[in-house]
C-alpha positions in Angstrom: 0.0 0.0 0.0 2.9 2.4 0.8 4.4 1.4 -2.6 1.0 2.3 -4.2 1.0 5.7 -2.6 4.6 6.4 -3.3 4.2 5.5 -7.0 1.1 7.6 -7.3 2.6 10.7 -5.7 5.9 10.5 -7.6 3.8 10.2 -10.8 1.8 13.2 -9.9 5.0 15.2 -9.2 6.3 14.3 -12.6 2.9 15.3 -14.1 3.2 18.8 -12.6 6.1 19.5 -14.9 3.8 18.8 -17.9 1.4 21.6 -16.9 3.6 24.1 -18.7 2.7 22.4 -22.0 -0.9 21.5 -21.6 -3.5 22.1 -18.8 -3.8 19.9 -15.8 -7.1 18.6 -17.1 -5.5 17.4 -20.4 -2.6 15.8 -18.5 -5.1 14.0 -16.3 -7.0 12.7 -19.3 -3.8 11.7 -21.0 -2.8 9.7 -18.0 -6.2 7.9 -18.0 -6.0 7.2 -21.8 -2.4 5.8 -21.6 -3.4 3.6 -18.6 -6.4 2.3 -20.4 -4.3 1.4 -23.5 -1.7 -0.4 -21.3 -4.4 -2.3 -19.3 -6.3 -3.3 -22.4 -3.2 -4.7 -24.1 -2.2 -6.6 -21.0 -5.6 -8.0 -20.0 -7.7 -8.1 -23.2 -10.9 -8.1 -21.2 -13.4 -8.5 -24.0 -15.4 -11.2 -22.2 -15.7 -9.3 -18.9 -19.4 -9.8 -17.9 -20.3 -6.6 -16.1 -19.1 -4.0 -18.5 -21.7 -1.4 -17.4 -20.7 -1.5 -13.8 -17.0 -1.4 -14.8 -17.6 1.8 -16.9 -19.4 3.4 -13.9 -16.4 2.5 -11.7 -14.1 4.0 -14.4 -16.0 7.2 -14.6 -15.7 7.7 -10.8 -12.0 6.9 -11.0 -11.4 9.1 -14.0 -13.4 12.0 -12.5 -11.3 11.7 -9.3 -8.1 11.8 -11.4 -9.2 14.8 -13.4 -10.3 16.8 -10.4 -7.1 16.0 -8.5 -4.9 17.2 -11.4 -7.0 20.4 -11.6 -6.2 20.8 -7.9 -2.5 20.2 -8.0 -2.2 22.7 -10.8 -3.2 25.3 -8.3 -2.2 24.2 -4.8 0.7 22.0 -3.4 0.6 18.2 -3.8 0.6 17.3 -0.2 -2.1 19.8 0.6 -4.4 18.6 -2.2 -4.0 15.0 -1.0 -4.8 15.9 2.6 -8.0 17.7 1.5 -8.9 14.8 -0.9 -8.9 12.4 2.1 -11.9 14.1 3.5 -14.1 12.0 1.1 -12.9 8.6 2.3 -13.1 9.8 5.9 -16.7 10.9 5.5 -17.5 7.6 3.8 -15.9 5.6 6.6 -17.7 7.6 9.2 -21.2 6.8 7.9 -21.5 4.3 10.8 -22.3 7.3 13.1 -20.5 6.1 16.2 -18.7 8.2 18.7 -15.4 7.2 17.1 -16.4 8.2 13.7 -17.8 11.5 15.0 -14.4 12.3 16.4 -12.9 11.4 13.0 -15.2 13.8 11.3 -14.3 16.6 13.7 -10.5 16.0 13.1 -11.1 15.9 9.4 -12.9 19.2 9.3 -10.4 20.8 11.6 -7.7 19.7 9.2 -9.6 21.2 6.3 -10.0 24.5 8.2 -6.3 24.7 9.1 -5.2 24.0 5.5 -7.8 26.1 3.8 -7.8 29.2 6.0 -4.4 29.2 7.8 -2.1 27.0 5.7 -3.2 28.6 2.4 -4.4 32.0 1.4 -7.8 31.5 -0.4 -7.5 35.0 -1.7 -4.5 34.2 -3.9 -5.4 33.5 -7.5 -6.5 29.9 -8.1 -6.1 28.8 -4.5 -9.8 28.7 -3.6 -10.5 26.8 -6.9 -7.7 24.4 -6.1 -9.2 23.7 -2.7 -12.6 23.1 -4.2 -11.2 20.7 -6.8 -9.4 18.7 -4.1 -12.6 18.4 -2.0 -14.6 17.4 -5.1 -11.9 14.8 -5.9 -12.5 13.5 -2.4 -16.2 13.0 -3.2 -15.3 11.1 -6.4 -12.8 9.1 -4.4 -15.5 8.0 -2.0 -17.7 7.0 -4.9 -14.7 5.1 -6.5 -14.2 3.2 -3.2 -17.9 2.3 -3.0 -18.0 1.0 -6.6 -14.5 -0.6 -6.3 -15.5 -2.6 -3.3 -18.1 -4.4 -5.3 -15.5 -5.4 -7.9 -12.6 -6.3 -5.6 -14.0 -9.7 -4.7 -14.2 -10.9 -8.3 -11.4 -13.1 -9.7 -11.1 -11.0 -12.9 -11.3 -7.6 -11.2 -8.3 -6.2 -13.1 -10.2 -6.8 -16.3 -13.0 -4.6 -14.9 -10.4 -2.0 -14.2 -9.2 -2.1 -17.8 -12.8 -1.7 -19.1 -13.5 1.1 -16.7 -10.4 3.1 -17.6 -11.2 2.7 -21.3 -14.7 3.9 -20.7 -13.5 6.9 -18.8 -10.9 7.8 -21.5 -13.7 7.8 -24.1 -16.3 9.7 -22.1 -13.8 12.4 -20.9 -12.0 12.7 -24.2 -13.9 15.9 -25.4 -12.3 17.7 -22.4 -8.8 17.3 -23.6 -8.4 16.2 -27.3 -8.8 19.7 -28.7 -5.9 21.0 -26.6 -3.6 18.1 -27.7 -4.5 18.7 -31.3 -3.7 22.4 -31.0 -0.5 22.1 -29.0 1.0 19.0 -30.7 3.4 18.0 -27.9 6.7 16.3 -28.8 7.8 12.7 -28.3 9.4 13.5 -24.9 6.1 14.8 -23.6 4.3 11.6 -24.7 6.9 9.3 -23.2 6.7 11.3 -19.9 2.9 11.1 -19.9 3.1 7.3 -20.5 5.4 7.0 -17.5 3.0 9.1 -15.4 0.2 6.7 -16.4 2.2 3.7 -15.3 3.3 5.3 -12.0 0.0 7.0 -11.1 -2.7 4.7 -12.6 -1.5 1.2 -13.5 0.6 0.4 -10.5 -1.6 1.9 -7.7 -4.9 0.7 -9.0 -3.7 -2.8 -9.8 -2.4 -3.0 -6.2 -5.7 -1.7 -4.9 -7.6 -4.4 -6.7 -5.2 -7.3 -6.0 -3.7 -6.6 -2.6 -5.8 -4.3 -0.4 -8.6 -6.8 0.0 -6.2 -9.1 1.9 -4.7 -6.3 4.1 -5.8 -6.6 7.8 -8.1 -3.8 8.9 -5.7 -2.5 11.5 -2.7 -2.3 9.1 -4.9 -0.8 6.5 -5.9 2.1 8.9 -2.3 2.8 9.9 -1.0 2.7 6.3 -3.8 5.0 5.1 -3.0 7.5 7.8 0.6 7.7 6.6 -0.3 8.6 3.0 -1.0 12.3 3.4 2.4 12.8 5.0 4.0 10.8 2.3 2.5 13.0 -0.4 3.8 16.1 1.4 7.3 14.7 1.6 7.2 13.8 -2.1 6.1 17.3 -2.9 8.8 18.8 -0.8 11.6 16.6 -2.3 10.5 16.6 -6.0 8.7 20.0 -6.3 10.4 22.0 -3.5 6.9 22.7 -2.1 7.7 23.8 1.5 4.6 23.5 3.6 3.4 26.2 6.1 2.7 25.3 9.7 -1.0 25.5 8.9 -0.6 22.9 6.2 1.4 20.6 8.4 -1.1 21.0 11.3 -4.0 20.3 9.0 -2.3 17.3 7.5 -1.7 15.9 11.0 -5.4 16.3 11.8 -6.5 14.6 8.6 -4.1 11.7 9.2 -5.6 11.3 12.7 -9.1 11.4 11.2 -8.1 8.7 8.6 -6.6 6.5 11.3 -9.7 6.8 13.5 -12.2 6.4 10.6 -10.6 3.4 9.0 -9.5 1.5 12.1 -11.7 -1.6 12.8 -10.9 -3.3 16.1 -11.1 -7.1 16.1 -14.1 -8.5 18.0 -13.1 -10.3 21.2 -12.6 -14.0 20.9 -15.2 -16.2 22.7 -13.6 -18.5 25.2 -15.1 -21.9 25.4 -15.7 -23.3 28.9 
């Protein structure tokens, strides 16, 4: 899971360098399209039975990616990831227990610290970047809900390939025009293909094949580390030095993730 997160955030950092050539929206779509091509060539999932459900899953996944790239074009990587985690936290907190209520409070405190203290929403593009990150969190929650229904199937990676292809086709009008106008060079396309492998193929294949077997306690702990990992990647690769408000907000979000996703084991019954 840590490898999945690291791969995704390194890929996102590389993608930021492409925003000077085309928009974040177009880079996000290109990532989806390349990932779809690679997965289709690998899996050849023509006989996958639930193509409709797979496409819906892909649309949620693709929407999450596009919104996230629109966000990191405007605010730092680690900050965008921390804000995006609000979606899964709210989803995990639907049980409405005291523990999940505490998780929600920490999550919203983190969003406040990041949005109003860590960042200046009056700076050009910042408020929009925050909004895109939060919207990506909503799409992430939907992706998790739909993905959980596919994860138990033996050919779930085939469904991922179908979903990515569907997303690439549906969202293509948002980006194809810019690619035709700009006509990027070979280096751009090779870099974009690398971003697709790092940010889409590797993480989402791991999600489908591995995460279903991760114990709940370990899953919660690893999930809580991911926002900090994204901030470190942004610092090292993009020289994005966080403010104290961003760091404090990230800590609050990480605590919220840990609380919301932790599932204690039920006590064992002792036979007498």
